[in-house]
C-alpha positions in Angstrom: 22.6 -21.9 17.9 19.2 -23.2 16.9 18.6 -24.0 13.2 16.0 -21.7 11.6 13.1 -23.4 9.9 12.5 -22.8 6.2 10.3 -19.8 5.3 7.5 -22.0 4.0 7.5 -24.2 7.1 7.4 -21.1 9.3 4.4 -19.8 7.4 2.6 -23.1 7.9 3.3 -22.8 11.6 2.1 -19.2 11.7 -1.1 -20.2 9.9 -1.7 -23.1 12.3 -1.3 -20.6 15.2 -3.7 -18.2 13.6 -6.4 -20.9 13.2 -6.1 -22.4 16.7 -4.0 -25.4 15.4 -6.8 -26.6 13.2 -5.5 -28.1 10.0 -8.9 -27.9 8.4 -9.2 -24.2 9.3 -5.9 -23.6 7.5 -6.9 -25.7 4.5 -10.2 -23.9 4.2 -8.9 -20.4 5.1 -11.0 -17.7 3.5 -8.5 -14.9 4.1 -7.4 -14.6 0.5 -6.0 -11.1 1.0 -3.5 -12.4 3.6 0.1 -12.3 2.2 0.7 -15.8 3.6 -2.4 -17.4 2.0 -0.7 -19.0 -1.0 1.8 -20.7 1.3 -0.5 -21.8 4.1 -0.4 -25.5 3.3 3.4 -25.6 3.7 4.1 -25.8 0.0 5.5 -23.3 -2.5 2.6 -22.5 -4.9 5.1 -21.5 -7.6 6.2 -25.1 -8.0 2.6 -26.4 -8.3 2.1 -28.5 -11.5 -1.5 -27.2 -11.9 -2.6 -25.3 -15.0 -2.5 -22.0 -13.1 0.0 -19.6 -14.5 -0.2 -17.2 -11.6 3.2 -16.3 -10.1 3.3 -15.5 -6.4 5.8 -13.4 -4.4 8.6 -15.4 -2.8 7.8 -16.8 0.6 10.2 -14.4 2.4 8.7 -11.4 0.6 5.3 -12.6 1.6 6.5 -12.8 5.2 7.8 -9.3 4.9 4.4 -8.0 3.7 2.7 -9.9 6.6 5.1 -8.4 9.2 4.5 -4.8 7.8 0.7 -5.5 8.0 1.1 -6.8 11.6 3.0 -3.6 12.5 0.3 -1.3 11.0 2.4 -0.5 8.0 5.4 0.7 9.9 8.7 -0.8 8.6 10.4 0.7 11.6 8.2 -1.3 13.9 9.0 -4.4 11.9 12.7 -3.8 12.7 11.9 -3.3 16.4 9.6 -6.3 16.6 9.9 -7.9 20.1 8.0 -11.1 19.2 11.0 -13.4 18.9 8.8 -16.5 19.5 6.8 -15.7 16.3 7.6 -18.2 13.6 8.0 -15.4 11.1 10.5 -13.3 13.2 13.7 -14.5 11.5 12.3 -13.6 8.1 10.7 -10.2 8.9 13.2 -8.3 6.7 12.3 -10.2 3.6 15.5 -12.2 3.7 16.3 -15.8 4.5 18.9 -16.0 7.3 19.5 -19.7 6.3 21.0 -18.3 3.0 23.3 -15.7 4.7 26.5 -15.3 2.7 25.2 -16.6 -0.6 25.7 -14.3 -3.4 28.7 -12.7 -1.7 31.1 -12.0 -4.5 34.1 -11.4 -2.2 33.5 -14.8 -0.5 33.1 -16.4 -3.9 36.3 -15.1 -5.3 38.2 -16.2 -2.1 36.7 -19.7 -2.6 37.8 -19.8 -6.2 41.3 -18.8 -5.3 41.5 -21.6 -2.7 40.8 -24.2 -5.4 
């Protein structure tokens, strides 16, 4: 099975595809209302050391918003999305499949018992 890229790297890939693979177009993107805009440079803006105190949605929640927008506001269409080659496809539910199983209390208790 192929390893899924991180959400931020997937957003960067999507932004590059949107701007015809132009790094300068992505950097100077004027679409401030795009859910992916804060993550377009492949970095998490919440970890930026600048003086800005603005908090952004998580990358996977931003992807979810973008997918809902792409599907004309239909959450059902997001679920049925056939675009498996889209960089955002694995994250369309607002969850990171790379973290599957984390936070599972049953698995945690079994792990602790095995120690």
